[in-house]
Structure formats: C-alpha cells, structure tokens
C-alpha positions in Angstrom: 7.4 -50.4 -4.9 8.2 -54.1 -5.3 5.9 -56.9 -3.8 2.5 -56.5 -2.5 1.2 -53.1 -1.4 -1.4 -52.4 1.4 -4.0 -49.7 1.4 -5.7 -48.5 4.6 -9.0 -46.9 4.1 -10.5 -44.9 7.0 -14.1 -44.1 7.0 -14.7 -41.0 9.2 -18.0 -40.0 10.3 -19.2 -36.6 11.5 -19.0 -35.9 15.1 -22.1 -34.8 16.9 -22.5 -34.1 20.6 -25.0 -36.4 22.0 -26.9 -36.9 25.1 -27.1 -40.5 26.3 -30.3 -41.9 27.5 -30.4 -43.3 31.0 -30.5 -47.2 31.1 -32.7 -49.0 33.5 -30.9 -50.4 36.5 -31.2 -54.3 36.8 -31.2 -54.4 40.6 -29.0 -57.3 40.7 -26.7 -57.6 43.8 -23.4 -59.5 43.7 -22.1 -60.9 47.1 -18.4 -60.3 47.6 -15.9 -60.7 50.4 -13.1 -58.3 50.5 -9.8 -58.7 52.4 -9.3 -56.2 55.3 -7.8 -52.8 54.1 -4.7 -53.2 56.4 -3.9 -56.6 55.3 -4.2 -55.5 51.6 -1.9 -52.5 52.1 0.6 -54.7 53.9 0.4 -57.2 51.2 0.8 -54.6 48.3 3.9 -53.0 50.1 5.5 -56.4 50.5 4.8 -57.5 47.0 6.0 -54.2 45.5 9.2 -54.2 47.4 10.1 -57.8 46.2 9.1 -57.0 42.6 11.3 -53.8 42.7 14.1 -55.9 44.2 13.9 -58.5 41.5 13.9 -56.0 38.6 16.6 -54.2 40.1 18.8 -57.3 40.1 18.2 -58.0 36.4 17.3 -55.9 33.4 14.0 -56.7 31.7 13.9 -59.8 29.4 13.8 -59.1 25.6 11.9 -60.9 22.9 13.3 -62.0 19.7 12.7 -58.6 18.1 15.1 -56.9 20.9 12.3 -54.9 22.4 11.9 -54.6 26.2 9.0 -56.6 27.7 8.3 -53.6 30.1 5.5 -51.5 28.7 6.6 -48.1 27.5 4.7 -45.1 28.7 2.1 -43.7 26.4 -1.5 -44.0 25.6 -3.2 -46.6 27.6 -4.4 -49.7 25.6 -6.9 -52.4 26.5 -5.2 -55.0 28.5 -2.4 -52.8 29.6 -0.3 -53.4 26.6 1.8 -50.7 25.0 1.7 -51.6 21.3 4.9 -51.6 19.3 5.2 -48.9 16.4 4.4 -50.5 13.1 7.1 -50.2 10.5 5.9 -47.6 8.0 8.2 -46.0 5.4 9.6 -42.7 6.5 8.0 -40.8 3.7 4.5 -42.0 5.0 5.4 -41.6 8.5 6.1 -37.9 8.2 2.7 -37.4 6.8 0.2 -36.8 9.7 -1.7 -40.0 9.9 -4.9 -38.0 10.3 -4.6 -36.4 6.9 -7.8 -36.9 4.8 -7.8 -37.5 1.2 -10.2 -35.4 -0.7 -12.1 -38.3 -2.3 -12.2 -42.0 -2.2 -9.1 -43.7 -3.6 -8.3 -47.4 -4.5 -4.8 -48.6 -4.5 -3.4 -49.4 -7.8 -2.9 -53.0 -8.4 0.6 -54.6 -8.5 2.4 -54.9 -11.9 0.9 -57.7 -13.8 -2.4 -57.8 -11.9 -5.7 -55.9 -12.6 -8.5 -55.2 -10.2 -11.4 -57.3 -10.8 -14.4 -55.7 -12.5 -16.9 -55.6 -9.7 -14.6 -53.8 -7.3 -13.8 -51.1 -9.9 -17.6 -50.8 -10.7 -18.9 -50.8 -7.0 -21.1 -47.6 -6.9 -19.6 -45.1 -4.6 -21.8 -44.1 -1.6 -23.7 -40.8 -2.3 -22.5 -37.8 -0.5 -23.9 -37.3 3.0 -24.4 -34.2 5.2 -21.9 -35.4 7.6 -18.2 -35.6 6.9 -17.3 -38.8 5.1 -13.6 -39.1 3.9 -11.0 -41.7 3.3 -7.4 -42.2 4.4 -4.9 -43.9 2.1 -1.8 -45.3 3.4 0.6 -47.6 1.7 3.3 -49.8 3.3 5.2 -53.1 2.8 4.0 -56.0 4.9 5.6 -56.2 8.3 6.2 -59.9 7.9 7.9 -59.8 4.6 11.2 -60.8 5.7 11.9 -64.5 6.0 12.1 -65.9 9.5 15.6 -66.3 10.9 14.9 -69.8 12.3 12.9 -72.7 11.0 9.2 -72.0 11.4 7.1 -73.5 14.2 3.6 -72.8 15.5 3.2 -71.8 19.1 3.0 -75.4 20.3 4.9 -77.6 17.8 4.9 -78.3 14.1 3.7 -75.8 11.7 0.1 -77.2 10.7 -3.1 -76.0 9.4 -6.6 -76.6 10.8 -6.8 -80.1 9.3 -3.3 -81.1 10.4 -1.4 -80.5 7.3 1.5 -78.2 6.8 0.9 -74.4 6.3 2.0 -73.1 2.9 5.8 -72.2 3.2 6.5 -68.5 3.4 2.8 -67.5 4.1 2.6 -64.2 6.2 0.5 -66.2 8.8 3.3 -68.8 9.0 6.0 -66.3 9.5 4.2 -64.3 12.2 3.4 -67.7 14.1 7.0 -68.6 13.8 8.1 -65.2 15.2 5.5 -65.4 18.1 7.1 -69.0 19.1 10.3 -67.1 19.8 8.8 -64.4 22.0 9.1 -65.3 25.7 6.4 -62.9 27.2 2.7 -63.7 26.3 2.0 -60.0 26.6 4.4 -59.2 23.9 3.1 -61.9 21.6 -0.5 -60.6 22.1 0.7 -57.0 21.0 2.8 -58.4 18.1 -0.2 -60.6 16.7 -2.6 -57.6 16.8 0.1 -55.4 15.2 0.3 -58.0 12.4 -3.5 -58.0 12.2 -4.0 -54.3 11.6 -0.7 -53.7 9.7 0.4 -51.3 8.3 -1.7 -49.1 10.8 0.2 -48.4 14.1 -1.8 -50.2 16.8 -1.6 -47.1 19.1 -3.2 -45.0 16.4 -5.9 -47.6 16.0 -6.8 -47.5 19.8 -6.5 -43.8 20.2 -8.4 -42.7 17.1 -10.4 -45.5 15.6 -11.4 -48.0 18.2 -15.1 -47.8 19.1 -15.3 -44.8 16.8 -14.7 -45.4 13.0 -15.1 -48.1 10.3 -11.7 -49.0 9.0 -10.8 -50.9 5.8 -7.3 -52.4 5.4 -6.8 -53.4 1.6 -3.6 -55.4 1.3 -3.5 -56.8 -2.2 -1.9 -60.0 -0.9 -4.3 -63.0 -1.1 -2.0 -65.1 0.9 -2.0 -62.8 4.1 -4.4 -65.3 6.1 -3.5 -68.3 4.2 -3.5 -71.2 6.5 -5.9 -69.8 9.0 -9.1 -71.6 7.7 -10.4 -72.7 4.4 -13.5 -74.2 2.6 -11.5 -77.4 2.5 -11.0 -77.1 6.2 -14.9 -76.7 6.6 -15.6 -79.8 4.6 -13.2 -81.6 6.6 -14.9 -80.6 9.9 -18.3 -81.7 8.5 -16.9 -85.1 7.5 -14.8 -85.7 10.8 -16.6 -83.9 13.7 -19.9 -84.0 15.4 -21.1 -80.7 13.9 -24.8 -80.1 14.9 -27.2 -77.8 13.0 -28.4 -74.9 15.2 -25.6 -75.6 17.8 -22.4 -75.4 15.6 -23.7 -74.5 12.2 -26.4 -72.4 10.7 -27.9 -72.4 7.2 -29.5 -69.0 6.3 -30.4 -66.9 3.2 -31.9 -63.4 2.7 -34.2 -63.2 -0.3 -36.5 -60.3 -1.2 -35.9 -58.5 2.1 -36.6 -61.7 4.2 -34.1 -63.6 6.3 -34.8 -67.5 6.5 -32.9 -70.0 8.6 -33.2 -73.5 7.2 -31.5 -75.7 9.9 -32.7 -79.3 9.7 -32.4 -81.3 13.0 -29.4 -83.4 13.9 -25.9 -83.6 12.6 -24.8 -81.4 9.8 -23.4 -84.1 7.5 -21.7 -83.0 4.3 -24.7 -84.1 2.1 -27.1 -81.8 4.0 -24.9 -78.9 4.3 -23.7 -78.7 0.9 -27.1 -79.3 -0.5 -28.3 -76.2 1.5 -25.3 -74.2 0.3 -26.2 -75.3 -3.3 -29.7 -73.9 -2.6 -28.3 -70.4 -1.9 -27.8 -70.8 1.9 -24.9 -69.2 3.7 -23.2 -71.6 6.1 -22.2 -70.0 9.4 -19.8 -72.2 11.5 -20.1 -71.2 15.3 -17.1 -71.5 17.4 -14.7 -72.6 14.8 -11.9 -72.6 17.4 -13.4 -75.9 18.8 -12.7 -77.5 15.5 -9.6 -75.7 14.1 -6.3 -75.7 15.9 -5.0 -72.8 14.0 -8.1 -70.5 14.8 -7.7 -71.4 18.5 -4.1 -70.4 18.5 -5.1 -67.2 16.7 -7.7 -66.3 19.3 -5.9 -67.5 22.4 -3.1 -65.1 21.7 -5.4 -62.2 20.8 -7.5 -62.5 23.9 -4.7 -61.1 26.0 -4.4 -58.2 23.9 -8.1 -57.1 24.4 -8.3 -58.3 28.1 -11.7 -59.6 26.9 -13.1 -62.7 25.5 -12.3 -63.0 21.7 -14.7 -65.1 19.8 -15.2 -66.1 16.1 -17.6 -67.2 13.4 -16.8 -68.6 9.8 -19.1 -67.5 7.1 -19.3 -69.2 3.7 -21.5 -67.6 1.2 -22.4 -69.2 -2.3 -22.1 -67.0 -5.4 -24.9 -64.4 -6.0 -26.6 -64.7 -2.6 -26.9 -62.9 0.7 -27.2 -64.9 3.9 -28.2 -62.4 6.6 -30.3 -59.3 6.8 -28.9 -55.8 7.7 -28.4 -55.6 11.4 -25.9 -54.3 14.0 -24.1 -56.3 16.7 -23.0 -55.7 20.4 -19.4 -56.7 19.6 -16.3 -55.1 18.1 -15.9 -56.8 14.8 -12.7 -57.6 12.7 -13.6 -59.2 9.5 -10.8 -61.2 7.8 -11.5 -62.1 4.1 -10.1 -65.6 3.5 -11.4 -66.6 0.1 -13.4 -65.2 -2.7 -14.9 -61.7 -2.7 -17.9 -60.0 -1.1 -19.5 -56.7 -1.3 -20.0 -54.9 2.1 -22.2 -52.1 3.0 -21.5 -50.4 6.5 -23.9 -47.8 8.0 -23.2 -45.7 10.9 -25.6 -45.8 14.0 -28.9 -44.2 13.1 -29.6 -42.6 16.4 -27.5 -41.8 19.5 -29.1 -44.7 21.5 -27.6 -47.2 18.9 -24.0 -45.9 19.2 -21.8 -48.7 21.0 -24.9 -50.8 21.3 -25.4 -53.1 24.4 -27.5 -55.6 22.5 -27.7 -56.9 19.0 -30.4 -55.3 16.7 -33.3 -57.1 15.1 -33.2 -57.5 11.2 -33.6 -54.2 9.3 -35.3 -53.8 6.0 -33.7 -51.7 3.3 -36.2 -49.0 4.0 -34.7 -48.6 7.5 -31.3 -47.7 6.3 -29.8 -44.6 4.9 -26.8 -44.4 2.7 -23.9 -46.5 3.6 -20.7 -44.8 5.0 -18.7 -47.6 3.5 -19.3 -49.5 0.4 -16.4 -51.9 -0.8 -15.6 -55.3 -2.1 -13.4 -57.4 0.2 -10.7 -59.6 -1.5 -8.6 -62.3 0.3 -6.1 -60.6 2.7 -8.3 -57.6 3.3 -9.4 -56.5 6.8 -12.6 -54.6 7.8 -13.2 -53.3 11.3 -16.4 -51.7 12.7 -17.6 -50.9 16.2 -20.6 -52.2 17.8 -23.7 -50.5 16.8 -22.7 -50.1 13.1 -25.2 -51.7 10.9 -23.7 -53.9 8.1 -24.9 -56.3 5.3 -22.9 -58.3 2.8 -23.5 -60.2 -0.4 -21.7 -62.2 -3.0 -21.9 -61.1 -6.6 -20.8 -62.1 -10.2 -20.5 -65.9 -9.6 -17.8 -65.8 -6.9 -18.2 -67.4 -3.4 -16.8 -65.8 -0.2 -15.3 -67.2 3.0 -14.6 -64.8 5.9 -13.8 -65.1 9.6 -15.2 -62.5 12.0 -13.3 -62.0 15.3 -15.5 -60.5 18.0 -14.6 -59.0 21.3 -15.7 -56.5 23.9 -19.2 -57.7 24.4 -20.7 -56.3 27.7 -17.3 -54.8 28.7 -18.3 -51.2 29.3 -18.2 -48.7 32.1 -21.9 -49.1 32.6 -21.5 -52.8 32.9 -18.9 -52.4 35.7 -20.9 -49.7 37.6 -23.8 -51.8 37.3 -22.1 -54.3 39.5 -20.4 -51.8 41.7 -23.3 -49.3 42.6 -25.6 -52.0 44.5 -22.6 -52.9 46.6 -21.7 -49.3 47.2 -25.3 -48.6 48.4 -25.1 -51.6 50.7 -21.8 -50.7 52.2 -22.9 -47.0 52.7 -26.0 -47.9 54.5 -23.9 -50.2 56.8 -21.2 -47.7 57.6 -22.8 -44.3 57.2 -25.9 -43.0 59.2 -26.7 -40.4 56.6 -27.9 -43.2 54.2 -30.0 -44.7 57.1 -31.9 -41.4 57.8 -35.6 -41.5 56.8 -36.9 -39.8 53.7 -39.1 -36.5 54.3 -42.6 -37.4 55.3 -44.0 -35.2 52.6 -41.6 -36.0 49.9 -44.4 -37.4 47.6 -46.1 -34.0 47.5 -43.4 -32.5 45.5 -41.3 -35.3 43.9 -42.5 -37.6 41.0 -43.3 -37.0 37.3 -46.5 -35.0 38.1 -44.4 -32.5 40.1 -41.4 -32.4 37.6 -42.3 -28.8 36.5 -42.8 -27.7 40.1 -40.6 -24.7 41.5 -41.1 -25.9 45.1 -37.9 -25.2 47.0 -38.5 -28.5 48.9 -37.9 -30.3 45.4 -34.7 -28.4 45.0 -33.5 -29.3 48.4 -34.4 -33.0 47.7 -32.5 -33.1 44.5 -29.5 -31.6 46.1 -29.7 -34.2 48.9 -29.6 -37.0 46.4 -26.6 -35.6 44.5 -24.7 -35.4 47.7 -25.5 -38.9 48.7 -24.7 -40.2 45.3 -21.3 -38.3 45.2 -20.5 -40.0 48.6 -21.1 -43.5 47.2 -17.7 -43.4 45.6 -16.0 -43.7 49.0 -17.8 -47.0 49.6 -17.7 -48.5 46.2 -15.7 -51.9 46.2 -14.1 -51.3 42.9 -11.2 -53.8 43.3 -13.6 -56.5 44.4 -15.8 -56.1 41.3 -12.6 -55.8 39.2 -11.7 -59.2 40.6 -15.0 -60.6 39.8 -14.9 -59.4 36.3 -11.4 -60.8 36.0 -12.7 -64.2 37.3 -15.4 -64.1 34.5 -12.8 -63.3 31.8 -10.8 -66.3 33.1 -13.7 -68.5 32.6 -14.5 -67.0 29.2 -11.0 -67.5 27.9 -9.6 -70.2 25.5 -6.9 -72.4 27.1 -3.5 -71.0 26.5 -1.3 -72.1 23.5 2.1 -72.9 24.5 5.3 -72.0 22.8 8.1 -74.5 22.3 9.9 -72.9 25.4 6.9 -73.0 27.7 6.2 -76.5 26.8 9.8 -77.7 27.5 10.1 -75.8 30.8 6.6 -76.6 32.2 5.2 -80.0 33.6 4.4 -80.7 29.9 8.1 -81.1 29.3 8.9 -83.7 31.9 10.4 -86.9 30.5 8.0 -89.1 32.6 6.7 -92.0 30.4 5.6 -95.6 30.5 8.3 -98.0 29.3 9.0 -101.7 29.7 6.1 -102.2 32.0 6.7 -99.3 34.3 7.0 -95.5 34.5 10.4 -94.1 34.1 12.1 -90.7 34.7 9.9 -90.2 37.8 11.2 -88.0 40.6 11.9 -84.6 39.3 10.9 -82.2 42.1 10.7 -78.3 42.7 13.2 -77.3 45.3 13.9 -74.0 47.1 16.7 -73.4 44.5 14.3 -73.7 41.5 13.6 -70.4 39.8 10.0 -70.0 38.5 7.4 -67.6 36.8 3.9 -68.1 35.6 3.4 -69.9 32.6 1.8 -66.8 30.8 0.7 -63.4 31.9 -3.1 -63.6 31.9 -3.8 -67.4 32.8 -4.8 -66.8 36.5 -6.3 -64.5 38.9 -6.4 -64.4 42.7 -9.8 -63.7 44.0 -11.2 -63.5 47.6 -14.6 -65.2 48.3 -16.3 -66.1 51.6 -13.1 -65.3 53.6 -11.1 -67.5 51.5 -8.6 -67.2 48.6 -9.0 -69.0 45.3 -6.8 -68.9 42.2 -8.9 -69.3 39.1 -7.0 -70.4 35.9 -7.5 -71.0 32.2 -5.2 -74.0 31.5 -7.9 -76.5 31.9 -10.6 -74.5 30.1 -12.5 -76.0 27.0 -12.2 -74.6 23.5 -15.9 -74.6 23.6 -17.4 -71.6 25.5 -18.3 -72.4 29.0 -18.3 -76.2 28.4 -16.6 -76.7 31.9 -17.2 -75.0 35.0 -14.7 -72.5 36.3 -11.4 -74.1 37.6 -9.7 -72.9 40.8 -7.2 -73.8 43.5 -7.4 -72.6 47.1 -4.4 -70.5 48.3 -4.0 -70.4 52.1 -3.5 -67.1 53.8 0.0 -67.7 54.7 0.7 -68.2 51.0 -1.1 -65.1 49.7 1.9 -62.8 49.5 3.9 -65.3 47.5 1.0 -66.0 45.1 0.7 -62.3 44.3 4.4 -61.9 43.9 4.3 -64.6 41.3 1.5 -63.0 39.5 3.0 -59.5 39.5 6.7 -60.5 38.7 5.9 -62.1 35.3 8.1 -62.5 33.2 10.8 -62.3 35.7 11.9 -65.5 37.5 11.6 -65.8 41.2 13.5 -68.3 43.4 11.2 -70.6 45.4 13.2 -70.0 48.6 12.6 -66.2 48.2 8.8 -66.7 48.2 7.4 -64.6 51.1 6.0 -67.5 53.1 6.4 -68.2 56.9 8.1 -71.6 56.2 9.9 -73.6 53.6 7.0 -76.0 53.5 4.6 -73.4 52.5 7.1 -72.2 49.7 7.5 -75.7 48.3 3.7 -76.6 48.7 2.6 -73.6 46.6 5.3 -73.9 44.0 4.7 -77.7 43.6 0.9 -77.2 43.4 1.2 -74.6 40.7 3.8 -76.6 38.8 1.9 -79.8 38.8 -1.1 -77.9 37.5 0.9 -76.5 34.5 0.7 -72.9 35.9 4.5 -72.4 36.5 7.5 -72.8 34.3 11.1 -73.2 35.4 14.2 -71.4 34.3 15.9 -74.6 33.5 14.3 -78.1 33.2 13.9 -80.0 36.4 16.4 -82.7 37.1 15.6 -86.2 38.4 16.5 -86.9 42.0 
C-alpha cells in the first residue's frame, strides 16, 4: 500500500461481573422552577408541528461531503450525533472488527523507514490471568485527498498557534478546511471526531470501547497533528503571554519513586521555565486553548460531539525523565503525540471501586501496580485513549524529548451525578403531593432496624424494607428530570468554549455587517431584521432555554472566555409570549425560519426576539442583511 499506514491496537481486558459499592449522598438540594405541564405540552405540540412543517417544505441541508445533516438511526452516541462511517478498505471492512489477533503485533514501517530501536525493544507486558489481546487494523488516512477548495480555518486564514501559516497539505490543515465548508455544527463535530480516531469507525468506538478499553491508534504519519501545537509555540507563549507558575504552568519531575513540583512564584519567564526543563522537569501547560487559537478551534468543535466540556493540557518532557507519578484520572483521556517519543504504561483499574473513577487518585508507587495492560512507545501522529480509572505513567528514553496534548472530557457526567440532583427534588415534590410520604415512621422501628438488627428475622423488618422499596419506586413519578437536565445543560453552556465561526457563519451573522468608522463617522448603518428575513441559530449547541424563578432565560456561549469560568454565565431573558418562538428556533436548526412565521402574538414580539438574538451574535440569516 502506498503512503502512510495506520495501525489500531485495542487492549481488551477480561470482563468480570462486579457489584458497585454505594456512594454517600451529598444531601445537596437544587432549587428549580418548572413550567406548568399543560403549558409545556401545548408548547411541545406547537413547536413540533411547526418544525415538521418546515422540514416537509424543504429536504435536509447537506454538507460538502454530500451527507444528510439529519442523524441516521442507529446506536445512540453522546451529544445525539450519529457518527459517519469511516472509509476503511473493503477487505478490512469484511473482517469482523471485533476479531482478536493471537498476539501483539506491530505495523511494518513504510518503505525507506525503520522503526526506531526503543519501540522495537520495548518489553512486552507479561501474560495475565485475564484476557489481554490486540486488534490490528490498517487503513489509508481519511484526509489523504487534497481539498477541493483553497484551505481556510473555521474562522479565517489558515494559521497555527503563533499566527503563522500551517504547513501546506498537513492532515490537520485539510480537515480544518473541510470543516469550514460544512454548514451544520453538529456534522462538523462528528467529522472532527471521526478524523481524531481514524481509521476506527466512531460508532464502533462508542459502542464497544468508550468507557471500557484502552485503545492505541498507530498511524506512522508524523505530520498528522502538525500545526496543532509545538515546542516552538510553547516558547512563544512563554515570551509573549502572562503565564504564571502554578496557575498556567507546572514544572514537575518524578525521581526514585517520588513526585516533586518545583514551581517558583510569579511569571513563568522563558529563563526560569527552560532552566527547570534543563534540570529534568516536565512542563505542563494548563488551559492551552487560552493561548493557542488552533487548540481553541480544535476543542470548541469537539465539545459538541461529547455534549460535555472538552479541556486539554500540554506536556513537554525532557529526554530520559518522567514528570508525574503513576495515577488515574476522573476524565476520559485522548493522548495526541505531537513531537518526540514517549514510553507509556497503562494499567486497568485494580478494584471495582476504581472503575470509571469519580475522582482522581493520589500518586501510586510501583509496588502498588501490577503488570500493565498496555506498554508502548508513542510517536508523532499516534493516539492513545483510556477511560477514567485506568492508571497510567509515561517516561522519555534514549535522549529524545516528548510533547503531547491530552484532551479530557466527561468529568462528573454520570448517571449518578444526574440522580444526585434529581432525587432530593423528587423527595421534596413527593412529600408535597403524596400523603404516603408524609405518614409517620413506625413508633418502634428502632427496635428492629439499624446495623445491630441487620441479621434479624423479625417480620416487621421485612415489612419496613418492602415499604421503603415501594416509596423509592414511586419517586420516579415525582422526579423533575427535564428540569435537572436543563440545569446540567446550563452548566455545560457555562463550561463551554466560545464557538469558532466558519466563513459562512461569520459572513451571515452580525460579525459580517459592513458597519465601520470612515471619514469621521460610522458608515453602512441601518441593516435591520424584517418579517421576511429567514434565520436560524448560529450553531446547534450554543444556547439553552431554562426556566428559573417563574421566568425564562436563554443561556449562551458566544461571550464565554477561553479561560474556564473566567466570566459569569451569560443570558438573555425571553418573555413568555416569545417562548414558543425561541424553542422553535432552537429545535429547527439548521433549517431556516422566516421571522414572520415565528409563533408570537404580535409582529413586535417577532421582530424584538429576532433582533435581540441577531445583535448578540446568536442568529445568522439566509442572505446578508441589506441597508435600508
């Protein structure tokens, strides 16, 4: 096969039925206001009928790849996105993707290139009692074909983190150019994730591997991530930005089983940072999206795929050193190797309570660990994924440095976290509405309940436990599930990075208006939204309508900071007579809606809502607004 080849290595661990330990309840109560059920039902029917009418008038829009923006039926994915099928050769596609190779395999290097010695000599992990196998799959890169139009980033010229042009023809450049031509933000997120895990089909990843297995994708293409971030970019950030030790940059090393953090106070000037690096410290840049436009673009698109905050760290490790002790994290981790080489060891959770961990672990010693389920050297272009709770450590060897970026997501985004918010509210509502929850406990229940009576055969104990089960089962009728979902969506809006605009979105939104200052006065003023203007939301996941205290607020991301929670949540109040229209706009994306067709009581309400959203940068128009 000509050109670079890609290897996907799946590390599969044995499956053991495990009983989860109960977690303590926090007892926190969230105050919510829910709109009356009758109003909500009427609103849903109204919105549903209008959306159906709109979609019946016009077929779903298509992106540049000719695929419908309407999600196809299939396995549900996070964020409600049906991922597209990855282009894998027919010979490989016919082979069941779950087929396991009998032993660890390494992809042969391309012609004229040899595997570097440490990778070939990396000792294989000893055999374990559980099943440990690898999956080998080879496919051409999805982004190998040149783009059909001139490259452009999502928001303008193709530049890297420091403002210079990206290398012509790099896979990253090509996928960003492709995303710039995709009209639906939902499809952009799905496409970028498809590129990230290529050649593995995203639907297979979510159904079989997500939260379950450690996965290695070896591409043998050192240019795959070129332009995303580099050591030169880090040097530029240190020279030109107000980077503070401890806040933005950590210097750490791991020597003789002990982790040391050597952060001096104050600004991380190049002299101090590079001296620490020379002394064997790894440099960890926190929140690189605040300093790198390209990393911001990358994460801002991916966050819509996950429906959860996507963060990142950059790790620069000097040769022959290790920066951090073995540990596990509370996030799903995607490791992108950008420069150099690094030996990774990944270990499965040691006990059931560490599986899909809710919090990060303390540092482990080598004596705490068993044998790794995966031991490999990452090279530029490789991808390593492991779920939360998987212990990991990494070190540089043989005089070669390493630079990698870790994308993190799904922190505290579990069913348990959701129920932790729902159940206190459900109990409160049940006590208010159902007399059974207000009846008194048996006067003698302490005679047969409690730890000291746990082995008792008293029939009163059996009756008490049955009563508890009945009442708990009834709580589902009182659970404010939609209200809690709205609150979590509001939190996600606050967590999110501000959106990155395509050329089309910029031209058709308020950002594209030709208003400017010229010859001592503003010119080209007067473009206005009318009842004939056709509009839709700027992007799919940028806003959420939430009821609070008897009022409606639209929370949005367009004014968020690239630094996590630097700003307070941003919102607009939506009046009750505009609620149906607002929900129609949110649900109909990416289809256009005529302002005069918005379900409001008056033209004034229609124009007021549309103008408010357009002026905030939340709407785009089908054609540019004209001057009056």
